C-alpha positions in Angstrom: 12.8 11.5 3.1 11.5 8.6 1.2 11.9 5.3 3.1 13.3 2.2 1.4 11.3 -1.0 0.7 13.4 -4.2 1.2 12.3 -7.5 -0.2 13.8 -10.8 0.9 12.9 -13.8 -1.3 15.8 -16.1 -0.4 17.0 -17.7 2.8 18.6 -15.0 5.0 19.6 -14.3 8.6 18.4 -10.8 9.6 19.7 -9.2 12.8 20.6 -5.8 14.4 24.0 -4.3 15.1 24.7 -0.6 15.8 21.2 0.5 14.6 21.9 -1.3 11.3 20.0 -4.1 9.7 22.6 -6.9 9.1 21.8 -9.3 6.3 23.7 -12.6 6.2 23.3 -15.5 3.6 23.3 -18.8 5.6 24.7 -20.9 2.7 27.7 -18.7 2.3 28.3 -18.3 6.1 28.1 -22.0 6.8 30.2 -23.2 3.7 33.7 -24.1 5.0 35.0 -24.1 1.4 34.3 -20.4 1.0 37.2 -18.0 1.7 36.8 -15.7 4.7 36.9 -12.6 2.4 33.9 -13.9 0.4 32.1 -14.6 3.7 32.6 -11.0 4.8 31.4 -9.7 1.5 28.2 -11.8 1.9 27.3 -9.6 4.9 25.3 -6.4 4.0 24.1 -3.7 6.3 21.3 -1.1 5.9 20.4 1.8 8.3 17.2 0.9 10.1 16.0 4.5 10.1 16.0 4.5 6.3 13.6 1.5 6.0 9.8 2.0 5.5 8.6 -1.5 4.4 10.2 -5.0 4.8 8.8 -7.9 2.8 9.7 -11.4 4.1 9.0 -14.0 1.3 10.8 -17.2 2.3 10.1 -19.8 5.0 13.8 -20.0 5.7 14.3 -16.4 6.8 15.4 -15.9 10.4 14.8 -12.5 11.9 15.8 -11.5 15.5 13.5 -9.9 18.0 16.0 -7.1 18.4 15.7 -6.2 14.8 11.9 -6.4 14.8 11.8 -4.1 17.8 14.1 -1.6 16.0 12.1 -1.7 12.8 8.8 -1.1 14.7 10.3 1.7 16.7 11.2 3.4 13.4 7.6 3.0 12.2 8.5 0.3 9.6 5.8 -2.0 8.2 6.8 -5.7 8.1 5.0 -7.9 5.6 5.1 -11.7 5.7 4.2 -13.9 2.7 2.7 -17.4 2.5 4.1 -20.3 0.5 2.5 -18.9 -2.7 4.5 -15.6 -2.2 1.3 -13.6 -1.4 1.3 -11.2 1.5 -0.5 -12.8 4.4 0.5 -10.8 7.5 1.3 -7.2 8.4 3.1 -6.0 11.6 2.9 -2.4 12.6 3.9 -0.4 15.8 1.3 0.1 18.4 2.0 3.8 18.6 3.6 6.2 16.2 2.8 9.7 17.5 3.6 11.5 20.7 -0.1 12.6 21.2 -1.5 9.2 20.6 -4.2 9.2 23.3 -5.6 12.5 22.2 -5.7 11.5 18.6 -7.3 8.1 19.3 -10.1 9.9 21.3 -10.8 12.4 18.4 -10.9 9.5 16.0 -13.3 7.6 18.2 -15.5 10.7 18.8 -15.9 11.4 15.0 -19.6 11.8 14.2 -21.4 9.7 11.7 -22.2 12.7 9.4 -18.4 13.6 9.4 -17.5 10.0 8.4 -20.1 10.0 5.7 -18.7 13.2 4.3 -15.2 11.9 4.4 -16.3 8.7 2.6 -18.0 10.9 -0.1 -14.7 12.7 -0.6 -12.8 9.4 -0.8 -15.1 7.9 -3.4 -15.1 11.1 -5.5 -11.3 11.0 -5.6 -11.2 7.3 -6.3 -13.6 7.5 -9.3 -11.9 10.6 -10.7 -8.5 8.8 -10.5 -10.0 5.7 -12.1 -11.4 7.8 -14.9 -7.9 9.4 -15.5 -6.2 6.0 -15.6 -8.8 4.5 -17.9 -8.4 7.4 -20.3 -4.6 7.3 -20.2 -4.3 3.6 -20.7 -7.1 2.9 -23.2 -8.3 6.2 -24.6 -11.7 5.2 -23.3 -14.4 7.9 -23.1 -14.8 8.6 -19.4 -17.5 11.3 -19.3 -19.9 8.9 -17.5 -17.3 8.3 -14.8 -16.7 12.1 -14.3 -20.4 12.5 -13.9 -20.6 9.7 -11.3 -17.7 11.2 -9.4 -19.5 14.6 -9.2 -22.8 12.9 -8.2 -21.5 11.0 -5.2 -23.4 12.1 -2.1 -22.6 11.9 1.5 -22.0 8.3 2.4 -22.4 7.3 -1.3 -26.0 5.9 -0.7 -26.4 5.1 -4.4 -23.2 3.0 -4.4 -21.7 4.9 -7.3 -18.4 3.4 -6.3 -19.6 0.0 -7.5 -21.2 1.3 -10.7 -17.9 3.1 -11.6 -15.9 0.0 -10.7 -18.0 -2.3 -13.0 -17.4 0.1 -15.9 -13.8 0.6 -15.1 -12.7 -3.0 -14.9 -14.8 -4.1 -17.9 -12.8 -1.5 -19.9 -9.3 -1.5 -18.5 -8.4 -5.2 -19.2 -11.0 -5.9 -21.9 -8.3 -7.5 -24.1 -7.7 -10.3 -21.5 -10.2 -13.1 -22.0 -12.3 -13.9 -18.9 -10.9 -11.0 -16.9 -13.1 -9.9 -14.0 -11.7 -8.1 -11.0 -11.7 -10.9 -8.4 -9.1 -11.8 -5.8 -9.0 -15.4 -7.1 -9.6 -14.5 -10.8 -7.3 -14.9 -13.8 -4.1 -12.9 -14.1 -3.3 -10.0 -13.7 -5.6 -10.3 -10.6 -2.6 -11.8 -8.8 -0.4 -8.9 -9.7 -3.1 -6.5 -8.5 -3.5 -8.4 -5.3 0.2 -8.1 -4.6 0.3 -4.4 -5.4 -2.6 -3.6 -3.2 -1.0 -5.5 -0.3 2.1 -3.3 -0.6 -0.1 -0.2 -0.9 -2.2 -1.2 2.2 1.0 -1.6 4.2 2.2 1.9 3.2 -1.2 3.4 4.1 -1.4 1.6 7.4 2.1 2.8 8.3 1.0 6.4 7.4 -2.0 6.1 9.7 0.0 4.9 12.6 2.5 7.7 12.1 -0.4 10.2 12.2 -1.5 8.7 15.5 -4.6 7.0 14.1 -6.0 3.5 14.6 -5.9 1.6 11.3 -8.7 -0.7 12.6 -11.5 1.9 12.9 -12.7 2.8 9.4 -14.9 5.7 8.2 -16.8 3.2 6.0 -15.4 -0.3 6.1 -16.4 -2.1 9.3 -15.8 -5.8 8.9 -15.4 -7.2 12.4 -12.6 -9.5 11.2 -10.6 -6.8 9.4 -7.9 -5.2 11.5 -7.2 -2.5 8.8 -10.6 -1.0 7.9 -9.3 2.6 7.9 -6.3 1.6 5.8 -8.7 0.0 3.3 -10.8 3.2 3.3 -7.9 5.7 2.8 -6.1 3.6 0.2 -9.1 3.7 -2.3 -8.0 6.8 -4.3 -4.5 5.4 -4.4 -5.5 2.1 -6.0 -5.6 3.5 -9.5 -1.8 4.1 -9.3 -1.4 0.4 -8.8 -3.8 -0.4 -11.6 -1.9 1.8 -14.0 1.4 0.2 -13.1 0.0 -3.3 -13.6 -1.6 -2.2 -16.9 1.8 -1.0 -18.2 3.4 -4.2 -17.0 0.9 -6.2 -19.0 1.3 -4.0 -22.0 5.1 -4.5 -22.0 4.4 -8.2 -22.1 2.3 -7.9 -25.3 -1.0 -7.8 -23.4 -0.5 -11.0 -21.4 -0.1 -11.7 -17.7 0.8 -14.9 -15.8 2.3 -16.1 -12.6 3.7 -13.7 -10.1 7.4 -14.0 -10.8 10.4 -12.3 -9.1 10.6 -9.7 -11.8 7.0 -8.7 -11.4 7.4 -8.4 -7.6 10.4 -6.1 -8.2 8.3 -3.8 -10.3 5.4 -3.8 -7.8 7.7 -3.1 -4.9 8.4 0.3 -6.5 4.8 1.4 -5.5 6.0 3.5 -2.5 8.2 5.5 -4.8 5.7 6.1 -7.6 5.3 9.8 -8.5 2.0 11.2 -7.5 0.6 14.7 -7.5 -0.9 15.9 -4.3 -2.0 19.5 -3.5 -0.5 20.5 -6.9 3.0 19.2 -6.1 4.7 16.0 -7.2 6.0 13.6 -4.5 6.7 9.9 -3.9 3.6 8.0 -3.1 4.8 7.2 0.5 5.2 10.9 1.2 1.8 11.7 -0.3 0.2 9.1 1.9 1.7 10.8 5.0 0.0 14.1 3.8 -3.3 12.3 3.3 -3.3 10.7 6.8 -2.2 13.9 8.4 -5.1 15.7 6.8 -7.5 13.0 7.9 -6.5 13.6 11.5 -7.1 17.4 11.0 -10.6 16.5 9.9 -11.2 14.4 13.0 -9.8 17.3 15.1 -12.1 19.9 13.5 -9.1 21.7 11.9 -10.0 20.9 8.3 -13.0 19.8 6.3 -11.4 17.9 3.5 -8.9 15.0 3.2 -6.0 15.7 0.9 -5.9 13.1 -1.8 -3.8 12.7 -4.9 -5.0 13.6 -8.4 -4.0 11.7 -11.6 
């Protein structure tokens, strides 16, 4: 079952009652002039078991410890945003699988050649998906990217990922003056940043559910990054975010600006985007679960390839 993504951008009081997330609006609850019937209608509940991602985007949100505990027990990712509405924190459960210890050990014992082969598969899938998105969105000739995807060797020693990325970003938003893919660059970089943050949370949640440590990557290894493996595994999924952002820009006559509420609403649909994995269509969040499960099988010696989506 696809889990729901809940976004809170206004002051709210979030608590737990009978395994339900209870949402109350402080202004309505405290206003003595409001009739009791209206106050009761201002209270909304949602089953905790149906929630996969919660985004907290207001400094006046209050959330109880009991609710946090229930969300994490149900393997929900909780994202907090800063005063610029950009995701700044991610909370995940410490365990998400009954055979956690065994799975951790197999991940820790993975050999360097295996990790290099898994990174090769990851970059091949990423470049292939980038090529498909570029062709769909711009009609650009992508033969060179197909060649680069096929030429990626174990560990990507030639860094074909970077070569493909330079070509891809130069072509995808070529109609936007001054666009370079950079976290602090001109819009729609801000839309991409937000979308990637949502995607990262979904992937990290999937890794925990598969009993893996999101910190220990197969390629990324920044000592200050707590989600290196999530950053690795999300790479082939990034083009889905890119395509969504491109279409958002296209609907706005080729322009992008500040990250408004309407833009966040569209980007919060990322977990439910249709993707094709193993020849079958499914929501992105379900596909990520298949990918992370296949990654564990690689660590356990039960499979040789990660199952990634194809655009």
